[in-house]
C-alpha positions as CSV (number, residue, x, y, z in Angstrom):
1,X,5.9,-16.7,-5.3
2,X,3.0,-14.5,-6.3
3,X,3.6,-11.7,-8.8
4,X,2.5,-8.3,-7.5
5,X,2.6,-5.0,-9.3
6,X,2.3,-1.7,-7.6
7,X,1.4,1.6,-9.3
8,X,0.2,5.1,-8.5
9,X,3.2,6.6,-6.8
10,X,4.6,10.0,-7.6
11,X,5.4,13.5,-6.3
12,X,2.7,15.3,-4.4
13,X,2.6,18.5,-2.3
14,X,2.0,18.3,1.5
15,X,-1.7,18.0,2.1
16,X,-2.3,16.2,-1.3
17,X,-3.6,12.8,-2.1
18,X,-2.4,9.7,-4.0
19,X,-3.9,6.4,-4.7
20,X,-1.7,3.3,-4.9
21,X,-2.9,0.0,-6.5
22,X,-1.5,-3.5,-6.2
23,X,-2.4,-5.9,-9.0
24,X,-2.1,-9.6,-8.4
25,X,-2.8,-11.3,-11.7
26,X,-2.0,-14.8,-10.6
27,X,-4.3,-15.1,-7.6
28,X,-7.7,-14.1,-6.4
29,X,-6.6,-11.2,-4.1
30,X,-9.8,-11.2,-2.1
31,X,-9.0,-14.7,-0.8
32,X,-5.8,-13.6,0.9
33,X,-4.5,-11.2,3.5
34,X,-2.7,-8.4,1.7
35,X,-0.8,-5.5,3.1
36,X,1.0,-2.2,2.2
37,X,4.4,-1.5,3.7
38,X,6.8,1.4,3.2
39,X,10.5,2.0,3.6
40,X,12.0,5.5,3.9
41,X,15.7,6.1,3.3
42,X,17.8,4.8,6.2
43,X,14.8,3.3,7.9
44,X,13.3,-0.2,8.3
45,X,10.4,-1.3,6.3
46,X,7.2,-0.8,8.3
47,X,3.6,-1.9,8.0
48,X,1.2,0.8,6.8
49,X,-2.1,-1.1,6.4
50,X,-3.3,-4.7,6.1
51,X,-6.6,-6.2,5.0
52,X,-7.5,-9.8,5.7
53,X,-9.4,-12.2,3.6
54,X,-12.4,-11.6,5.9
55,X,-12.2,-7.9,5.5
56,X,-10.7,-6.9,8.8
57,X,-8.4,-3.9,8.5
58,X,-5.5,-2.5,10.6
59,X,-3.5,0.6,10.2
60,X,-0.3,2.0,11.5
61,X,-1.0,4.7,14.1
62,X,0.9,7.2,11.9
63,X,-1.6,6.9,9.0
64,X,-4.9,6.3,10.8
65,X,-7.6,8.7,9.6
66,X,-5.6,9.6,6.5
67,X,-5.1,6.4,4.6
68,X,-7.6,3.8,3.5
69,X,-6.9,0.3,2.3
70,X,-9.5,-1.4,0.2
71,X,-10.1,-4.2,-2.3
72,X,-11.6,-4.0,-5.8
73,X,-12.7,-7.6,-6.4
74,X,-13.7,-6.9,-10.0
75,X,-10.2,-5.6,-10.8
76,X,-8.4,-8.0,-8.5
77,X,-6.5,-5.2,-6.8
78,X,-5.8,-3.9,-3.4
79,X,-5.6,-0.1,-3.1
80,X,-4.2,2.4,-0.7
81,X,-5.9,5.8,-0.7
82,X,-3.6,8.3,0.9
83,X,-5.0,11.7,1.9
84,X,-3.5,14.6,3.8
85,X,0.0,13.5,2.9
86,X,2.9,14.7,4.9
87,X,6.6,14.9,4.1
88,X,7.2,12.0,6.5
89,X,5.1,9.8,4.3
90,X,7.8,9.9,1.7
91,X,9.0,6.3,1.1
92,X,8.9,3.4,-1.3
93,X,5.6,1.7,-0.8
94,X,5.4,-2.1,-1.2
95,X,2.5,-4.5,-1.6
96,X,2.7,-7.8,0.2
97,X,0.9,-11.2,-0.1
98,X,1.2,-12.7,3.3
99,X,0.5,-16.4,2.5
100,X,3.5,-16.6,0.2
101,X,5.5,-13.7,1.6
102,X,5.7,-12.2,-1.8
103,X,6.4,-8.5,-2.4
104,X,6.0,-6.2,-5.3
105,X,8.8,-4.1,-6.7
106,X,7.7,-1.0,-4.9
107,X,6.5,2.4,-6.0
108,X,8.0,5.7,-4.9
109,X,5.9,8.3,-3.0
110,X,7.5,11.7,-2.5
111,X,5.7,14.4,-0.5
112,X,7.4,17.7,-1.0
113,X,6.7,21.3,-1.8
């Protein structure tokens, strides 16, 4: 198991922005495929964005053009920049390390006026 710690969630108005970070102190995050998922109340957990060790990126259709996943190798983190947030983006967001199938504890994002 890999220890993952998410941060950056909170309450934001529709149209606002948030930046989530996933710290992975026990590994070199850039060497692995890492992803962001989310789970809204009463719904299944779904993929939001994934970045591979080679740098290839994929997004869920619902967030394309609004969210950006990236790595900061110096800080050993994977981030999710979320712009133009909508109420339907409200969920608990989780970071995932694919090789070990490890998950962080999650961070709440609430989009509401």
